[in-house]
N, C-alpha and C positions, 0 to 999 in steps of 0.2 A: 531583744540584746539592746543594752544601753550604750548610749554614744561613747562614753569614756572606755568601755570594754573594747569597743570597735577601733577607737583612735590607738588604744595600747596594742592591740592585736597588729592593725596595719603599720605601726611602728615597729613592731617585732619583725613582721615579715618585709619590711623594707630594709632593716638592718641586716637580715639572714640574705637576702639577694644582694645587698652590696658584699657580704662578706663572701659570698661564692663568687662573685664578680672578681674578688683578689684572689683567684686559685692560682695566679702565678707568682707565688710566694717565692719561688727559687731565685726569680731575678731581684727580689727586694733585699734591700740591706737590713740588717736589724732594726736600724732606727726607724725606717719607713713601716715596717712590721709593727713596731710599737705605737707608732703614732695611729695607723689604722685601727688597732686593736683599743686603743684608748679612747679615740671618738667612737668606736662602736658602744664601747661600755658606758662613755660618758653620754651617750646618746639616749641609751636605756634609762639610766639612772635619773637623768634630767625629765624624762617622760614620766617615770613613774612618780617623782618628787611631785612634780606640777601637776599630776593627774592627766597627763596625756596633752598638756599644753605644747603648742607649737614653739614658743619663745624658750620654754623650759627644755625642750627636746634641741633643739639646734645650740642654745648656749652650753649645755650640758656637753654636747658633742665637740664643740669647740674647745671648752675648757679640757676634754677628756684628751684630744687631741695635742693640745699643747703639753698637757702632764706627759703623755705617753713618748711624745718627741724628747722631752729632758730627761727622761728615765732611759729611752734608748741611745742617747749621746753618751752615756756612762759606760755603756758596755762595750 
């Protein structure tokens, strides 16, 4: 298995575990849910775009979280 494939699978697994950790969705506001979802999707997108680069994954998660927060604020 190539290293890039392993990194992508690891990033996906970590994000899946993080989403399961957010199983208390009932106590979260819509804005918080949007932020978590945006960060998760942004992290996956950043990993795919940069070929599994750590900086791209973290940057994508940060940008996705900000976008998700702003989208959730409007609802």
